N, CA, C and O atoms as a Tripos MOL2 file, in Angstrom:
@<TRIPOS>MOLECULE
protein
  256   255    64     0     0
PROTEIN
NO_CHARGES

@<TRIPOS>ATOM
      1 N           7.1780    9.7980   -8.8560 N.3       1 MET1
      2 CA          6.7910    8.2720   -8.6620 C.3       1 MET1
      3 C           5.6340    8.2920   -7.9670 C.2       1 MET1
      4 O           4.7990    7.4580   -8.3180 O.2       1 MET1
      5 N           5.2380    9.3200   -6.7020 N.am      2 LEU2
      6 CA          4.3480    9.4850   -6.0540 C.3       2 LEU2
      7 C           2.8510    9.9870   -7.2850 C.2       2 LEU2
      8 O           1.6730    9.7810   -7.5780 O.2       2 LEU2
      9 N           3.7830   10.5670   -7.5230 N.am      3 THR3
     10 CA          2.5040   11.3210   -8.3510 C.3       3 THR3
     11 C           1.2420   10.2690   -9.5470 C.2       3 THR3
     12 O           0.0230   10.1440   -9.6670 O.2       3 THR3
     13 N           2.6320    9.6680  -10.2760 N.am      4 GLU4
     14 CA          2.0640    8.5240  -10.9650 C.3       4 GLU4
     15 C           0.8920    7.2950  -10.1460 C.2       4 GLU4
     16 O          -0.2130    6.8160  -10.4000 O.2       4 GLU4
     17 N           1.8660    7.1900   -9.1250 N.am      5 THR5
     18 CA          1.1150    6.1610   -8.5310 C.3       5 THR5
     19 C          -0.4170    6.6700   -7.7020 C.2       5 THR5
     20 O          -1.4430    6.0080   -7.5430 O.2       5 THR5
     21 N          -0.1420    7.9300   -7.3160 N.am      6 LEU6
     22 CA         -1.5590    8.5470   -6.5400 C.3       6 LEU6
     23 C          -2.7240    9.0910   -8.2620 C.2       6 LEU6
     24 O          -3.9030    9.4460   -8.2230 O.2       6 LEU6
     25 N          -2.2060    9.0150   -9.0070 N.am      7 ARG7
     26 CA         -2.8930    9.0770  -10.7110 C.3       7 ARG7
     27 C          -3.5360    7.6730  -10.2430 C.2       7 ARG7
     28 O          -4.5400    7.5650   -9.5400 O.2       7 ARG7
     29 N          -2.9120    6.8250  -10.6660 N.am      8 ARG8
     30 CA         -3.5360    4.9870  -10.6190 C.3       8 ARG8
     31 C          -4.1580    5.0160   -9.5400 C.2       8 ARG8
     32 O          -5.1680    4.4660   -9.9780 O.2       8 ARG8
     33 N          -4.3560    5.1700   -8.6680 N.am      9 LEU9
     34 CA         -5.2690    5.2070   -7.9020 C.3       9 LEU9
     35 C          -6.6880    6.0760   -7.7710 C.2       9 LEU9
     36 O          -7.8040    5.7950   -7.3340 O.2       9 LEU9
     37 N          -6.2890    6.8790   -8.1690 N.am     10 GLN10
     38 CA         -7.2420    7.7740   -8.8140 C.3      10 GLN10
     39 C          -7.5920    7.1410  -10.0370 C.2      10 GLN10
     40 O          -8.0740    6.0170   -9.8950 O.2      10 GLN10
     41 N          -7.5150    7.4300  -10.8360 N.am     11 TYR11
     42 CA         -7.9310    6.2340  -12.1570 C.3      11 TYR11
     43 C          -8.4700    4.8530  -11.6790 C.2      11 TYR11
     44 O          -9.2490    4.4370  -12.5360 O.2      11 TYR11
     45 N          -8.3650    4.0600  -10.7310 N.am     12 HIS12
     46 CA         -9.3930    3.0090  -10.5350 C.3      12 HIS12
     47 C         -10.4390    3.3380   -9.2850 C.2      12 HIS12
     48 O         -11.2050    2.4960   -8.8170 O.2      12 HIS12
     49 N         -10.3200    4.9120   -8.7610 N.am     13 GLY13
     50 CA        -11.2130    4.9640   -8.0040 C.3      13 GLY13
     51 C         -11.3100    4.8840   -6.1500 C.2      13 GLY13
     52 O         -12.2170    4.9120   -5.3190 O.2      13 GLY13
     53 N          -9.3450    4.7380   -6.1250 N.am     14 LEU14
     54 CA         -9.5750    4.7930   -4.9380 C.3      14 LEU14
     55 C          -9.4560    5.6010   -3.8070 C.2      14 LEU14
     56 O          -9.8920    5.5470   -2.6570 O.2      14 LEU14
     57 N          -8.4060    6.7330   -4.7490 N.am     15 VAL15
     58 CA         -8.3730    8.1240   -3.6030 C.3      15 VAL15
     59 C          -9.2870    8.9800   -4.7370 C.2      15 VAL15
     60 O          -9.8830    8.4780   -5.6900 O.2      15 VAL15
     61 N          -9.2390   10.2930   -4.4030 N.am     16 ALA16
     62 CA        -10.1400   11.2300   -4.9330 C.3      16 ALA16
     63 C          -8.9500   12.4220   -4.5500 C.2      16 ALA16
     64 O          -8.1690   12.2670   -3.6110 O.2      16 ALA16
     65 N          -8.9500   13.5800   -5.3980 N.am     17 ARG17
     66 CA         -7.9350   14.5270   -5.6140 C.3      17 ARG17
     67 C          -8.5140   15.7290   -5.3010 C.2      17 ARG17
     68 O          -9.1000   16.0000   -6.3480 O.2      17 ARG17
     69 N          -8.7180   16.5830   -4.5680 N.am     18 ALA18
     70 CA         -9.2570   18.3240   -4.3170 C.3      18 ALA18
     71 C          -8.4780   18.6990   -3.8740 C.2      18 ALA18
     72 O          -7.7500   18.2100   -3.0100 O.2      18 ALA18
     73 N          -8.4390   20.3090   -4.7070 N.am     19 PRO19
     74 CA         -7.8630   21.4440   -5.3270 C.3      19 PRO19
     75 C          -7.9250   21.8860   -3.7500 C.2      19 PRO19
     76 O          -9.0370   21.9980   -3.2340 O.2      19 PRO19
     77 N          -6.7650   22.1350   -2.9890 N.am     20 GLN20
     78 CA         -6.6900   22.8020   -1.4920 C.3      20 GLN20
     79 C          -5.9710   24.1610   -1.6520 C.2      20 GLN20
     80 O          -4.8630   23.9600   -2.1480 O.2      20 GLN20
     81 N          -6.1190   25.0140   -1.4960 N.am     21 GLY21
     82 CA         -5.4940   26.2880   -2.0990 C.3      21 GLY21
     83 C          -4.7700   26.2620   -2.9830 C.2      21 GLY21
     84 O          -5.2250   26.1990   -4.1250 O.2      21 GLY21
     85 N          -3.2370   26.3070   -2.7220 N.am     22 HIS22
     86 CA         -1.6490   25.9920   -3.5370 C.3      22 HIS22
     87 C          -1.4490   24.6150   -3.3670 C.2      22 HIS22
     88 O          -0.2980   24.2700   -3.0990 O.2      22 HIS22
     89 N          -2.3330   23.7310   -3.4670 N.am     23 GLY23
     90 CA         -2.0240   22.2260   -3.1440 C.3      23 GLY23
     91 C          -3.2700   21.3670   -3.4870 C.2      23 GLY23
     92 O          -4.3920   21.7670   -3.7940 O.2      23 GLY23
     93 N          -2.8710   20.2440   -3.3790 N.am     24 VAL24
     94 CA         -4.1360   19.5510   -3.6740 C.3      24 VAL24
     95 C          -4.0130   18.5600   -2.8780 C.2      24 VAL24
     96 O          -2.8380   18.3150   -2.6030 O.2      24 VAL24
     97 N          -5.2500   17.4810   -2.1040 N.am     25 GLU25
     98 CA         -5.3370   17.1450   -1.0950 C.3      25 GLU25
     99 C          -6.1600   15.2640   -1.4880 C.2      25 GLU25
    100 O          -7.3050   14.9310   -1.7970 O.2      25 GLU25
    101 N          -4.9690   14.5250   -1.2810 N.am     26 TYR26
    102 CA         -6.0650   13.2240   -1.8370 C.3      26 TYR26
    103 C          -6.3960   12.7530   -0.2730 C.2      26 TYR26
    104 O          -5.9150   12.9960    0.8330 O.2      26 TYR26
    105 N          -7.7160   11.7700   -0.9100 N.am     27 GLY27
    106 CA         -8.2080   10.9670    0.3840 C.3      27 GLY27
    107 C          -8.7440    9.6840   -0.5120 C.2      27 GLY27
    108 O          -8.7820    9.3530   -1.6970 O.2      27 GLY27
    109 N          -9.0750    9.2450    0.5800 N.am     28 LEU28
    110 CA         -9.4890    7.4520    0.2720 C.3      28 LEU28
    111 C         -11.1860    7.5800   -0.6190 C.2      28 LEU28
    112 O         -12.0620    8.2670   -0.0920 O.2      28 LEU28
    113 N         -11.3540    7.1340   -1.4380 N.am     29 THR29
    114 CA        -12.5560    7.5610   -1.9860 C.3      29 THR29
    115 C         -13.6230    6.0620   -0.9200 C.2      29 THR29
    116 O         -12.9100    5.0950   -0.6510 O.2      29 THR29
    117 N         -14.5220    5.9990   -0.6190 N.am     30 ALA30
    118 CA        -15.5390    5.0250   -0.0880 C.3      30 ALA30
    119 C         -14.7590    3.2880   -0.3630 C.2      30 ALA30
    120 O         -14.4110    2.4000    0.4150 O.2      30 ALA30
    121 N         -14.7390    3.4340   -1.8680 N.am     31 LEU31
    122 CA        -14.1660    2.0530   -2.8640 C.3      31 LEU31
    123 C         -12.9230    2.2220   -1.7270 C.2      31 LEU31
    124 O         -12.8940    1.5070   -0.7260 O.2      31 LEU31
    125 N         -12.1610    2.9930   -1.9320 N.am     32 GLY32
    126 CA        -10.6660    2.4490   -1.2340 C.3      32 GLY32
    127 C         -10.5400    2.3590    0.0270 C.2      32 GLY32
    128 O          -9.5430    1.8640    0.5540 O.2      32 GLY32
    129 N         -11.6780    2.8940    0.7620 N.am     33 ARG33
    130 CA        -11.5820    2.1910    2.4040 C.3      33 ARG33
    131 C         -12.1860    0.8910    2.9130 C.2      33 ARG33
    132 O         -12.3800    0.6500    4.1050 O.2      33 ARG33
    133 N         -12.5600   -0.1970    1.5650 N.am     34 THR34
    134 CA        -12.9170   -1.1850    1.4970 C.3      34 THR34
    135 C         -11.5660   -2.5270    1.6180 C.2      34 THR34
    136 O         -11.4760   -3.7460    1.7650 O.2      34 THR34
    137 N         -10.4040   -0.9120    1.3830 N.am     35 LEU35
    138 CA         -8.9200   -2.0610    0.9770 C.3      35 LEU35
    139 C          -8.2670   -1.9800    2.4920 C.2      35 LEU35
    140 O          -7.2260   -2.5970    2.7160 O.2      35 LEU35
    141 N          -8.8470   -1.2740    3.4320 N.am     36 LEU36
    142 CA         -8.3570   -1.3500    4.5380 C.3      36 LEU36
    143 C          -8.2380   -2.2490    5.8400 C.2      36 LEU36
    144 O          -7.4440   -2.2710    6.7810 O.2      36 LEU36
    145 N          -9.4700   -3.0520    5.4620 N.am     37 ALA37
    146 CA         -9.1350   -4.2930    6.6340 C.3      37 ALA37
    147 C          -8.0600   -5.3550    5.9020 C.2      37 ALA37
    148 O          -7.2500   -6.0140    6.5550 O.2      37 ALA37
    149 N          -8.1860   -5.4150    4.4030 N.am     38 PRO38
    150 CA         -7.3040   -6.5370    4.0330 C.3      38 PRO38
    151 C          -6.1100   -5.8690    3.5340 C.2      38 PRO38
    152 O          -5.3510   -6.5360    2.8310 O.2      38 PRO38
    153 N          -5.8710   -4.8450    3.7480 N.am     39 ILE39
    154 CA         -4.2510   -4.5160    4.1180 C.3      39 ILE39
    155 C          -3.8970   -4.4810    5.3790 C.2      39 ILE39
    156 O          -2.6900   -4.6390    5.5640 O.2      39 ILE39
    157 N          -4.6950   -4.2910    6.5140 N.am     40 ASP40
    158 CA         -4.2740   -4.2320    7.9370 C.3      40 ASP40
    159 C          -3.6920   -5.7410    8.4200 C.2      40 ASP40
    160 O          -2.6790   -5.9690    9.0820 O.2      40 ASP40
    161 N          -5.1390   -7.1510    7.6040 N.am     41 ALA41
    162 CA         -4.5300   -8.5300    7.6070 C.3      41 ALA41
    163 C          -3.2790   -8.9480    7.7060 C.2      41 ALA41
    164 O          -2.8020   -9.6860    8.5670 O.2      41 ALA41
    165 N          -2.5270   -8.2220    6.3800 N.am     42 PHE42
    166 CA         -1.3090   -8.0510    5.5980 C.3      42 PHE42
    167 C          -0.3570   -8.0390    6.5920 C.2      42 PHE42
    168 O           0.4650   -8.8300    7.0530 O.2      42 PHE42
    169 N          -0.7960   -6.6480    6.8280 N.am     43 GLY43
    170 CA          0.3600   -6.2500    7.8100 C.3      43 GLY43
    171 C           0.2630   -7.3460    9.1520 C.2      43 GLY43
    172 O           1.2610   -7.8440    9.6740 O.2      43 GLY43
    173 N          -0.6000   -7.5050    9.4180 N.am     44 ALA44
    174 CA         -1.0320   -8.1840   11.0610 C.3      44 ALA44
    175 C           0.4140   -9.5270   10.4860 C.2      44 ALA44
    176 O           1.5040   -9.8170   10.9800 O.2      44 ALA44
    177 N          -0.5620  -10.1670    8.8860 N.am     45 TRP45
    178 CA          0.3500  -11.4680    8.5050 C.3      45 TRP45
    179 C           1.7390  -11.2390    8.2380 C.2      45 TRP45
    180 O           2.5260  -12.1820    8.1640 O.2      45 TRP45
    181 N           1.9510  -10.5180    8.1470 N.am     46 ALA46
    182 CA          3.8630   -9.7280    8.0490 C.3      46 ALA46
    183 C           4.4350   -9.3660    9.3730 C.2      46 ALA46
    184 O           5.6540   -9.2400    9.4850 O.2      46 ALA46
    185 N           3.7310   -9.2110   10.2650 N.am     47 PHE47
    186 CA          4.1200   -8.6910   11.8620 C.3      47 PHE47
    187 C           4.3160  -10.2070   11.9270 C.2      47 PHE47
    188 O           5.4690  -10.6130   11.7840 O.2      47 PHE47
    189 N           3.4010  -11.0340   12.1110 N.am     48 GLU48
    190 CA          3.9190  -12.6630   12.4510 C.3      48 GLU48
    191 C           4.5230  -13.4080   11.8760 C.2      48 GLU48
    192 O           4.9560  -14.3410   12.5530 O.2      48 GLU48
    193 N           4.8700  -13.4030   10.3630 N.am     49 HIS49
    194 CA          5.7450  -14.1430   10.2020 C.3      49 HIS49
    195 C           7.2030  -13.5190    9.2510 C.2      49 HIS49
    196 O           8.1260  -14.1640    8.7540 O.2      49 HIS49
    197 N           7.0000  -12.3460    9.2570 N.am     50 GLY50
    198 CA          8.3520  -11.3180    9.0330 C.3      50 GLY50
    199 C           9.3080  -12.5860    9.1890 C.2      50 GLY50
    200 O           9.4470  -13.5050    8.3820 O.2      50 GLY50
    201 N           9.8860  -12.4250   10.3300 N.am     51 ASP51
    202 CA         11.2870  -13.5560   11.0150 C.3      51 ASP51
    203 C          11.6870  -14.4590    9.7820 C.2      51 ASP51
    204 O          12.7270  -14.4480    9.1240 O.2      51 ASP51
    205 N           9.8380  -15.7440    9.5850 N.am     52 GLU52
    206 CA         10.0750  -16.6670    8.9540 C.3      52 GLU52
    207 C          10.7960  -16.2480    7.3210 C.2      52 GLU52
    208 O          11.6380  -16.7990    6.6120 O.2      52 GLU52
    209 N           9.9370  -14.9440    7.1910 N.am     53 VAL53
    210 CA         10.5040  -14.8660    5.6420 C.3      53 VAL53
    211 C          11.6800  -14.4790    5.0830 C.2      53 VAL53
    212 O          12.1120  -14.7650    3.9660 O.2      53 VAL53
    213 N          12.3440  -13.5690    6.2390 N.am     54 MET54
    214 CA         13.6000  -12.8190    6.1420 C.3      54 MET54
    215 C          14.6820  -14.1970    6.2890 C.2      54 MET54
    216 O          15.8400  -14.2110    5.8710 O.2      54 MET54
    217 N          13.9150  -15.4340    7.0570 N.am     55 ALA55
    218 CA         15.0040  -16.2380    6.8830 C.3      55 ALA55
    219 C          15.1380  -16.9370    5.6470 C.2      55 ALA55
    220 O          16.2700  -17.0020    5.1680 O.2      55 ALA55
    221 N          14.0340  -17.5560    4.9500 N.am     56 ALA56
    222 CA         13.8080  -17.6810    3.6600 C.3      56 ALA56
    223 C          14.5170  -16.5680    2.6390 C.2      56 ALA56
    224 O          14.5950  -16.7020    1.4180 O.2      56 ALA56
    225 N          14.8110  -15.9030    3.0970 N.am     57 GLN57
    226 CA         15.4180  -14.8390    2.3410 C.3      57 GLN57
    227 C          16.8440  -15.1150    2.2100 C.2      57 GLN57
    228 O          17.4520  -15.3760    1.1720 O.2      57 GLN57
    229 N          17.3410  -15.0140    3.5130 N.am     58 GLU58
    230 CA         18.7360  -15.5290    3.7240 C.3      58 GLU58
    231 C          19.3040  -16.7470    3.1470 C.2      58 GLU58
    232 O          20.3480  -16.7750    2.4960 O.2      58 GLU58
    233 N          18.6190  -17.6740    3.3990 N.am     59 ALA59
    234 CA         18.7640  -19.3420    2.9240 C.3      59 ALA59
    235 C          19.1020  -19.1560    1.6470 C.2      59 ALA59
    236 O          20.2030  -19.5660    1.2800 O.2      59 ALA59
    237 N          18.1280  -18.4280    0.6120 N.am     60 ALA60
    238 CA         17.9510  -18.3180   -1.0590 C.3      60 ALA60
    239 C          19.6610  -17.7540   -0.8480 C.2      60 ALA60
    240 O          20.6300  -18.4160   -1.2190 O.2      60 ALA60
    241 N          19.7140  -16.8920   -0.4210 N.am     61 GLU61
    242 CA         21.1070  -15.6570   -0.4960 C.3      61 GLU61
    243 C          22.2510  -17.0150   -0.7250 C.2      61 GLU61
    244 O          23.0010  -17.3830   -1.6300 O.2      61 GLU61
    245 N          21.9320  -17.4350    0.4910 N.am     62 ALA62
    246 CA         23.0140  -18.0450    0.8840 C.3      62 ALA62
    247 C          23.6980  -19.5690   -0.1600 C.2      62 ALA62
    248 O          24.7780  -20.1450   -0.2940 O.2      62 ALA62
    249 N          22.2830  -19.6880   -0.7060 N.am     63 GLY63
    250 CA         22.6290  -21.3800   -1.2770 C.3      63 GLY63
    251 C          22.9150  -21.0340   -3.2790 C.2      63 GLY63
    252 O          23.2520  -21.8200   -4.1640 O.2      63 GLY63
    253 N          22.5170  -19.2170   -3.3470 N.am     64 ALA64
    254 CA         22.3810  -18.7900   -4.6790 C.3      64 ALA64
    255 C          23.9830  -19.0270   -5.6300 C.2      64 ALA64
    256 O          24.0490  -18.7080   -6.8170 O.2      64 ALA64
@<TRIPOS>BOND
     1     1     2 1
     2     2     3 1
     3     3     4 2
     4     3     5 am
     5     5     6 1
     6     6     7 1
     7     7     8 2
     8     7     9 am
     9     9    10 1
    10    10    11 1
    11    11    12 2
    12    11    13 am
    13    13    14 1
    14    14    15 1
    15    15    16 2
    16    15    17 am
    17    17    18 1
    18    18    19 1
    19    19    20 2
    20    19    21 am
    21    21    22 1
    22    22    23 1
    23    23    24 2
    24    23    25 am
    25    25    26 1
    26    26    27 1
    27    27    28 2
    28    27    29 am
    29    29    30 1
    30    30    31 1
    31    31    32 2
    32    31    33 am
    33    33    34 1
    34    34    35 1
    35    35    36 2
    36    35    37 am
    37    37    38 1
    38    38    39 1
    39    39    40 2
    40    39    41 am
    41    41    42 1
    42    42    43 1
    43    43    44 2
    44    43    45 am
    45    45    46 1
    46    46    47 1
    47    47    48 2
    48    47    49 am
    49    49    50 1
    50    50    51 1
    51    51    52 2
    52    51    53 am
    53    53    54 1
    54    54    55 1
    55    55    56 2
    56    55    57 am
    57    57    58 1
    58    58    59 1
    59    59    60 2
    60    59    61 am
    61    61    62 1
    62    62    63 1
    63    63    64 2
    64    63    65 am
    65    65    66 1
    66    66    67 1
    67    67    68 2
    68    67    69 am
    69    69    70 1
    70    70    71 1
    71    71    72 2
    72    71    73 am
    73    73    74 1
    74    74    75 1
    75    75    76 2
    76    75    77 am
    77    77    78 1
    78    78    79 1
    79    79    80 2
    80    79    81 am
    81    81    82 1
    82    82    83 1
    83    83    84 2
    84    83    85 am
    85    85    86 1
    86    86    87 1
    87    87    88 2
    88    87    89 am
    89    89    90 1
    90    90    91 1
    91    91    92 2
    92    91    93 am
    93    93    94 1
    94    94    95 1
    95    95    96 2
    96    95    97 am
    97    97    98 1
    98    98    99 1
    99    99   100 2
   100    99   101 am
   101   101   102 1
   102   102   103 1
   103   103   104 2
   104   103   105 am
   105   105   106 1
   106   106   107 1
   107   107   108 2
   108   107   109 am
   109   109   110 1
   110   110   111 1
   111   111   112 2
   112   111   113 am
   113   113   114 1
   114   114   115 1
   115   115   116 2
   116   115   117 am
   117   117   118 1
   118   118   119 1
   119   119   120 2
   120   119   121 am
   121   121   122 1
   122   122   123 1
   123   123   124 2
   124   123   125 am
   125   125   126 1
   126   126   127 1
   127   127   128 2
   128   127   129 am
   129   129   130 1
   130   130   131 1
   131   131   132 2
   132   131   133 am
   133   133   134 1
   134   134   135 1
   135   135   136 2
   136   135   137 am
   137   137   138 1
   138   138   139 1
   139   139   140 2
   140   139   141 am
   141   141   142 1
   142   142   143 1
   143   143   144 2
   144   143   145 am
   145   145   146 1
   146   146   147 1
   147   147   148 2
   148   147   149 am
   149   149   150 1
   150   150   151 1
   151   151   152 2
   152   151   153 am
   153   153   154 1
   154   154   155 1
   155   155   156 2
   156   155   157 am
   157   157   158 1
   158   158   159 1
   159   159   160 2
   160   159   161 am
   161   161   162 1
   162   162   163 1
   163   163   164 2
   164   163   165 am
   165   165   166 1
   166   166   167 1
   167   167   168 2
   168   167   169 am
   169   169   170 1
   170   170   171 1
   171   171   172 2
   172   171   173 am
   173   173   174 1
   174   174   175 1
   175   175   176 2
   176   175   177 am
   177   177   178 1
   178   178   179 1
   179   179   180 2
   180   179   181 am
   181   181   182 1
   182   182   183 1
   183   183   184 2
   184   183   185 am
   185   185   186 1
   186   186   187 1
   187   187   188 2
   188   187   189 am
   189   189   190 1
   190   190   191 1
   191   191   192 2
   192   191   193 am
   193   193   194 1
   194   194   195 1
   195   195   196 2
   196   195   197 am
   197   197   198 1
   198   198   199 1
   199   199   200 2
   200   199   201 am
   201   201   202 1
   202   202   203 1
   203   203   204 2
   204   203   205 am
   205   205   206 1
   206   206   207 1
   207   207   208 2
   208   207   209 am
   209   209   210 1
   210   210   211 1
   211   211   212 2
   212   211   213 am
   213   213   214 1
   214   214   215 1
   215   215   216 2
   216   215   217 am
   217   217   218 1
   218   218   219 1
   219   219   220 2
   220   219   221 am
   221   221   222 1
   222   222   223 1
   223   223   224 2
   224   223   225 am
   225   225   226 1
   226   226   227 1
   227   227   228 2
   228   227   229 am
   229   229   230 1
   230   230   231 1
   231   231   232 2
   232   231   233 am
   233   233   234 1
   234   234   235 1
   235   235   236 2
   236   235   237 am
   237   237   238 1
   238   238   239 1
   239   239   240 2
   240   239   241 am
   241   241   242 1
   242   242   243 1
   243   243   244 2
   244   243   245 am
   245   245   246 1
   246   246   247 1
   247   247   248 2
   248   247   249 am
   249   249   250 1
   250   250   251 1
   251   251   252 2
   252   251   253 am
   253   253   254 1
   254   254   255 1
   255   255   256 2
@<TRIPOS>SUBSTRUCTURE
     1 MET1         2 RESIDUE 1 A MET
     2 LEU2         6 RESIDUE 1 A LEU
     3 THR3        10 RESIDUE 1 A THR
     4 GLU4        14 RESIDUE 1 A GLU
     5 THR5        18 RESIDUE 1 A THR
     6 LEU6        22 RESIDUE 1 A LEU
     7 ARG7        26 RESIDUE 1 A ARG
     8 ARG8        30 RESIDUE 1 A ARG
     9 LEU9        34 RESIDUE 1 A LEU
    10 GLN10       38 RESIDUE 1 A GLN
    11 TYR11       42 RESIDUE 1 A TYR
    12 HIS12       46 RESIDUE 1 A HIS
    13 GLY13       50 RESIDUE 1 A GLY
    14 LEU14       54 RESIDUE 1 A LEU
    15 VAL15       58 RESIDUE 1 A VAL
    16 ALA16       62 RESIDUE 1 A ALA
    17 ARG17       66 RESIDUE 1 A ARG
    18 ALA18       70 RESIDUE 1 A ALA
    19 PRO19       74 RESIDUE 1 A PRO
    20 GLN20       78 RESIDUE 1 A GLN
    21 GLY21       82 RESIDUE 1 A GLY
    22 HIS22       86 RESIDUE 1 A HIS
    23 GLY23       90 RESIDUE 1 A GLY
    24 VAL24       94 RESIDUE 1 A VAL
    25 GLU25       98 RESIDUE 1 A GLU
    26 TYR26      102 RESIDUE 1 A TYR
    27 GLY27      106 RESIDUE 1 A GLY
    28 LEU28      110 RESIDUE 1 A LEU
    29 THR29      114 RESIDUE 1 A THR
    30 ALA30      118 RESIDUE 1 A ALA
    31 LEU31      122 RESIDUE 1 A LEU
    32 GLY32      126 RESIDUE 1 A GLY
    33 ARG33      130 RESIDUE 1 A ARG
    34 THR34      134 RESIDUE 1 A THR
    35 LEU35      138 RESIDUE 1 A LEU
    36 LEU36      142 RESIDUE 1 A LEU
    37 ALA37      146 RESIDUE 1 A ALA
    38 PRO38      150 RESIDUE 1 A PRO
    39 ILE39      154 RESIDUE 1 A ILE
    40 ASP40      158 RESIDUE 1 A ASP
    41 ALA41      162 RESIDUE 1 A ALA
    42 PHE42      166 RESIDUE 1 A PHE
    43 GLY43      170 RESIDUE 1 A GLY
    44 ALA44      174 RESIDUE 1 A ALA
    45 TRP45      178 RESIDUE 1 A TRP
    46 ALA46      182 RESIDUE 1 A ALA
    47 PHE47      186 RESIDUE 1 A PHE
    48 GLU48      190 RESIDUE 1 A GLU
    49 HIS49      194 RESIDUE 1 A HIS
    50 GLY50      198 RESIDUE 1 A GLY
    51 ASP51      202 RESIDUE 1 A ASP
    52 GLU52      206 RESIDUE 1 A GLU
    53 VAL53      210 RESIDUE 1 A VAL
    54 MET54      214 RESIDUE 1 A MET
    55 ALA55      218 RESIDUE 1 A ALA
    56 ALA56      222 RESIDUE 1 A ALA
    57 GLN57      226 RESIDUE 1 A GLN
    58 GLU58      230 RESIDUE 1 A GLU
    59 ALA59      234 RESIDUE 1 A ALA
    60 ALA60      238 RESIDUE 1 A ALA
    61 GLU61      242 RESIDUE 1 A GLU
    62 ALA62      246 RESIDUE 1 A ALA
    63 GLY63      250 RESIDUE 1 A GLY
    64 ALA64      254 RESIDUE 1 A ALA
């Protein structure tokens, strides 16, 4: 699953793959680095609203 995800990210230009000795190394491309700020913002949102999301999920499960 990880290999498939890394291949997709590479296909979309978000990560670069580089052989390193007996393995490979992946790193963000310049395009991939442009996603860091939006991902950070989403993480901050999740931290701030996580309890509300959990409460909504619990209410939905209780009503199901």
